[in-house]
C-alpha positions, 0 to 999 in steps of 0.5 A: 305689848311695848306698843300699847304701853307707849300708846297708853302712855302718850294717850295718858299724858295728852289726856292729862292735859286736857283734865288738867286744863278743866282742874285749873279753874277749881285750884284758883278758886280754891287758893283764892277764895278758900272754897271747893266749887263743886259747880266745876263739873256742870260748868265744864259740861256748859261750855261744851253745850255753848260749844255745841249750840254754836257749832250746830245752830250757827256753824262756827268751828269749835275752836273759832267758837272759843273766842265767844264761849271763853268771854261768856263764861268769864261773865257769868263766873263774875254773876255767880260770885257777885249773886252767890258767894259775895253775900255769904259771911261769918264762921260757916262761909265755907259750909255755905259756899259749898251749898251755894256752889252745889246749888248753882249747879243744880240751877245750871243743870236743869237749865241744860236739860229744859234746852237740851233734853236729857240725850246724848250731844257730840260735838264734831269737826274734822279734827274730832276724828282724825289722827296723826301717825308719831313714830309708832303712835297714833295720835288723835288730832283732838288730844293734841290740841286739848293738850296745846290748849292746856299748856297755853292756859295754864302758861298764861295764868301762870303769867297773870298770876307771877307777871302782873300787878293783879296777880300780885293782888290775887297772890296777896289775897291768897296769902292773908285777905286781911292783910290784903285789905289793909293794903288797899286790895279791893279783895271782892273785886279780885275775888270776882275776877278770879272766879271769872277767870276760872269759870273762863278756863272751863270753857275750853275745858269744856270745848275739849272734853266735849269733843273726846268724851264721846258723847256728854248729857247735863249730868255728866258734871257729876262724874267729872267733878269726882275726877277733878276734885281727886286731881286738885287734892292730889296736886295739893289744894290751890297748885296750879302747876301741881294740877297738871303734874297730877293729872297727868299721873293720874290718867297715865296710870289709869290708861296703863291698867286699862291695858291688863284690867279694864275693870280697875282703871277707874279704881286705880284713879283713886287709889293712886290718890289714897296712897299718895295722901296716905304719904303725903297728906298736903298732896304733891305740891302742897305746902303746910300753912294756915291761911289768914282771913 
């Protein structure tokens, strides 16, 4: 039993890194644009399909393919912002952007159905089926790779936000858009690039998700977005570092419950969110602050 618990904890921590990778873009967009990107789930799935297309049709390794899919998803994110988000104005902007993101999700889902059909698709590489023996545990290589990519990606986001001029502009926009405009920051440009970066990260998360999911379809995004929203809400909306901690907590709790009550493992995922938000409504790392627009 002790070995099973240890294995579950290890799997939960590594799986949490993967989910944090997928949730980082969601929390970044909320922090800057003050909107909930409900298209995040399908964007992750799109990233998985792009990796699949490169692997099957061009025989490009999944990891090497990220050199193509990450820039492609960045461009897509910028286009989504300029075409669907930027034109929205007025008091109802937040609710309208929610509908706009949902429309984007439906469009992408329809394109994926048309191009790939409704059947399950699988990502294959030597590291998707191999594992390494560490102490008394067998850890799948793809989980180790995914966790490593999550740490690198989240670390890169941190450096961009706190060590660059662009990052200072992003943080100023997060705190007060009106004041940011007054000091000469192009808020629309910052927002577009931020949405692009957040979408680019989903290319990495999508590749890892596709490799560990055991198959995915165009409607896999619905289950993903519910989990990602739970992680982001638990972490505190807008907290990138908190998303990593919340994801690890959630997936570890799910893995532990799965040992004794597999049918309840998914429910515990959301029950933990309800309990913590009852005690701390702002989430684990959220702050009570009113954001000026």
